[in-house]
N, C-alpha and C positions, 0 to 999 in steps of 0.2 A: 897456590892458595897461601903456601907458608909467608910468601913475598908479601902478599896483601894483608895477611896478620902483625909481620913486623912492622909495615909501613905504616898501621894504625897504632901500634905500639909507639911509634916514633912520633907521630902527629900528636898524638895524647900529651907525650913528654914536651911536647914542643907548648902547646896551649896552657899546659901546666907554667911551664917556664916562662909564658908570655904574660900569665895571669900575676905571676910573682915579680916578673921585670916591669911592670908597669903598674902595677896594684898593689905591690905588697902582700902580694895572694888572698887578698881579702875582697872576697866575693859580695860581698855591701858595696864597697867602692865598684867595682864592676857595676853591679845594676845602676847603682846611682849613676855613672857615666853612661849608662844606656839608656836613662832617662826614665826609670820605671817609678812608678806611685810610691809613695810612702807605705801603701799594703801589701805590695810586693815586693819591699823592702824590708819589712818586718817576718816575710816570709822566709827572704834570704839570710835573716839575722838567726833565723832557729835552726839554719845551718851553715854558718859562715863561712866555711872551710870545704874546698873538694876534695875527697877523701879516694884518689885513684886506683886504690887497691881493691875497692867494693863496688865499683860501679859499672853498670851494663853499658857497651859502647856500641855502635853500628856507625862503621863510614861507609860512605858511597863512592866508589870506584869504577872510572873508566880504564881501562887497559890502554895504555898508549903507547904499542909498538913493543910491546912485553914488560914495559913500567907502569905502576900503578900511579895513575892523576888522581889524586884525594879531592873530589868535588866540597865534600862537607862532612863534619863528626856530629854526631846524634849521642846525647849521653844522657842516662837517668833511668829511672822507672816508666818513661810514656816512649821510649824507643819501641817501634813497631814493625811488624813483620816476623815474629818469633814462631806463631802459629803456621802459616803459610811456608815458613823456611823448614816446616817439620813435617811437611805431608811424604812423605818419603815412602811410608807404607800403605799409603794410598796408591802412589804412583807405582809402585810396585806388584800392584794387584792386574795391571795391564800387562800382557806377555810381552810386548813388544819392549817396554822399559827393563820387563824382568831379562830377557834375553840379553839387551844390551848392558845391562850391569853386570851379567856373567860374563860376557865375552872379555870385557873390560876389566874385569876383576877389582870393581869399582866398590868403595867405603863410602860412608858417610858420616857426619856428626849431625846428632838431633839437636839444631840448637834450645829448642823447649826444654829438654829433658836436663841439660847439661845447664843451663839459667835456674830451672825449679832446684836441683839440687845446691846451685851455689848461692841462691836465695837463702837456702835453709840452711846454711853453712856459715855464710856471713850475717845473717840477721836474725836468726829465730833459734840458734842451738844453745843459748843461754836461758832458753826458757822450757817449761815444764807442760806438755799438750797447748800451745801459744795457738791463737786464732788471730791471721793475717785476712785484713778485707781489702779488696779491691775497689780502690773508691773512685767513680767516675761521675763527672758531673750531671745535673739534670738535665743541662742544654743536651750533649753528647749519648747520656744514656740509651735513649731508643732507637738508634742506628749501632750501639756497640753492645747493645746487652746479649744479643746470643754469641757474638765472639767471645766476651769475656766470660761468660760462662762454660763455654767448653774450654778455655785456657783455666780457669778455675777448677773444674772436671779433670782437666789432663794433670793439674799441678798437685791434688789431692794424691789422683792416683799415682805419681810417679812417688812422692814423699809421704804420702799417708799423715799430712798436715792439715788441720781444722781452715778451712778459706771461705769466704764468702765475698759476694757481690753487691754492691750497696751506692748508693747516693749519698752525699753529706745528709740529706733531708732527713736518710734511714738511721743515722748516728747520734745517738743520743748522749748529751753530755750529762754526767752525773758525777758526784764529788770527787769519786775515785777514778775518773776516766771517761773513755766513751763507749759506749754498747751500741752492736748492732743486733737487733731481734731479739733483745734480752741476754746477750752473751757479753763479755768482756771482751776489747779487741786489744792486744797488745802491739800490733804492728800493721800500719797504713800502707800500701802498697799504692802511689801515688798515680793516676791516670788523669786525672785534671790536669790543667795547663795555664800557661801564663794568659791566656785569654780569657779563662773562664775566671781566674782573680779578677782581671779587669773589666770582665762586663757583669759579676755578679759578687764582687767581694765579700757582702754580709753573707751569703750563701756558705762560707768555708770558716766565717769567725769561730764557730766553737771548737773545730778543729786545730786551730791556729791557738788556739787557747790552752786547749790541753798540749800541744806542743812545749809551747813557753812553760806551760806548770812541770814538764817531764811526765805527764799522767800514760802519755802514749809514745812509739816511734815511728818515726818517717823516714826511713832510710831513700838515700838519692833524692834529696829534697830540691829546691828549688835552683841550689847552688851548681847541681849538675847541668840542670835544665840548660842556666844563664850559660855555664861553662861553654854550650854547643854553640851559643850566639856566631851567626857568621860575621858578624861585626868583628870578633876575636879572629876569626878566619883571614880577616882583611887585616888587622894588625901586624899577625904573623907574616903576612904576605907584602905589605907595604914597607920599601926601603927605609921610608922616612920612620918609621918605627920599629926598626930591627937593630938599635944601638943594644950592644951587650950578648948579642948572638955571634956564636963562633962561625968562623969562615967553613967550616963544615958544615954547620946545621944552615946558615946562607945558602948554601949551596944546594941543600937537601931541599929546602923549601922552594929553590928555582926548579929543580928539576919534576919535583912532585907537587906541587900545587899549583894550580891554576892562577893568573895572575888575577887578583882579586883586591879591590879598593872600597872604602868608605863611600857612600852615595851622601856626600858633602858638597857644599858649596866650593869650598878648594877643588873639587874634582868633577865637578860640572862640566867644564869646558872638554875636559878627557873623556867622560862618559858621553857627551854629545858627538864628538870627534869620533870616536871609535864605534857607533853604535853597530855596526855590521858585522861586528866580532865580540860582542858584549850581551849579557842579559842581567835583567836584575833580578834579585832575590831578597825577598824580607828577611830581615836580621834574626826576626823569631819563629819562621815561617818554618813549614814542615809538610811533609807530603805533597811538596810541589804547589801548594797552594801560592797564589803570587806573583809566580814569576812569569817575566816577561821578557822574549828573545827580541833583542834588536834588530835581528835579520828577517825577522816576521813582522816588524811593525814598521811605519812610515815614519818621516822623520816628526812628522806634527804629532802624531802619538808617542813615539818616544821622547818627544820633548816635552809634551803637556803629563806624561806618566812622571818624569823627573821633576818636573814643576812643584808636581803633588806632593811627592816627598819633603822637597827642601822647604814648601810651606808650612810643615806643620813643625811646632817647637817644643811636641812632647815627647820626642826622643830626640838625643844627640844622633844616633844613627840607626835610622829604621831599615834602612837596606843597604846591600852592597851594589856594586857590578863588578861580573864575573867574568871572563875570559871564554869564549868559545871553546870546549874540546868535543870534538867529533868520537862518539861510542865507537868501539871494536862491534865486530860483527862476529856471526858464529851460528852453526846452526843449533837448535835448540828442539825439543819437543814439547807438543802444543796438546794438552788435553783440556776439550771442551765439555760443557756441563752435561751435553747432550748423548757424551758417549765418544764421539770422534777423537781419534787421535795421529798425529802428522808431526812430521817434522817439516823446520823451516829455517830460511835463513834470514834473522831478526838483529836489529842493533840491541845490545848488551850492557846492563848496570848492575856491578855487582855491589853484593851489600857485606861487610864481613863484619861479624860480632867478636868481640872481646868481652869477656866478665874479669874485671881487673886487669890482668897481664895474660889471659888463660885464653886462647882461641875455643870460641865454642861454636863455630860453623859460618856459613853464607847462606843470604837468599839471593835469588838471581831476579830481575825483573827485566822484562825486555818488550819492544815495540816492533811493528814492520818499518823494512828499513824505509820505505816510501815515506815514512810520517816523520813529525817532529823530530830531532836528533835530542830535545830533552825528554829524558824516560824518568816516570813518576808517577804515583798515585793518582794527581790528580789529574793527568792526560790519557787514562786508561791503560795503563801500563800491564800487562800479565806478570804473575809474581809465583813464584816457588823454590822447591826447594833444589839442594845441588849434590851430587853426586862427586867423589873424588877419584877420578884414574890413574893419578900419580902417585909415585911412593911417597909416604907421608908419614911420619910418627904419628899416632894417634894416641892420647890418652884420654881415657873418659875421666868427665869431672867426678866420680863416684871414687875415683882412684885416689883423690888428694887426700881422702882420711877414710881408711876402709874398715875402722874400727866405728866410726858414726855412720858411716853409709852402706846400706848393705847391696 
């Protein structure tokens, strides 16, 4: 697990270096290169640089014969899975799990608790009795309301900080800032995403105005989201863009990052030729949405999908093609909603969380071995927490500042 955390931190360093080498560290330039609209550019301009010291990160990792293979890097406030990664107390109610944890002398990190304390320390400590608003789009709120309420309740329970869950329409712009249900909001925790801005930019205009007027804070803004673009992953992996990388860094990339290329006209022949060992990923996708596996598609289907991406001039790099990596397998404990608990051999995808350079835990996603080798939310992967049985140093986030954190 320490190896995952070290690899995630190294990958974040290299992404930051790539942004510096190729774009002078300017996230607005990155967003412009990616072909985003003027509306998105305004949002990025509101936080034009990546502050990696105070950012939530989740890397998605396959174990490749004991070495972490980094499939992608997700950054910012919309990184998901924290709640499911923190279900340890629920699983420990099951006698079989409790006994296994006892026998293995296992420990655990609860990512949600660690994240909550670090959010307070990083973004809220200079306020007196602050109000933080979890803001989700009107489009996504119906599906996310229950989960966000659970996260907000846990956040308040852990940190005693005032929180509210709302949509942009429930935020009122006044002369001195934004108000939710009559109370002034100090910090927005952004859950709406790039596709929301592009679908309905006017829905968020008053939030952007308040940010530009410095009447509210929104940490981990869209600069973080764009730094997690798979197009940047491709720039790091492709030798054509590796000028300025050290020999050691180039070798690290070769060992730990699957071969990833921008899906562009220049790489069209390569993508068509290598169909059976490649998959297509949308550059700004998440949750597995839009992934096409070449080995599961016919030549005609693959060619049509590539042509569709290349025919659009709205974005320079709408997608990447990435080398297929087989997931590792292992025994996992499955708990079904009806109460059934059993072990099975499954394909495994690890998610490693950092906040800045601090490891705050893992999340596990699994699928039956007989199913697709791609493991993600979109194709129904099971998701849950991780217990650690290896010897490890564990420093709770609250130990960072014992005077501040009870």
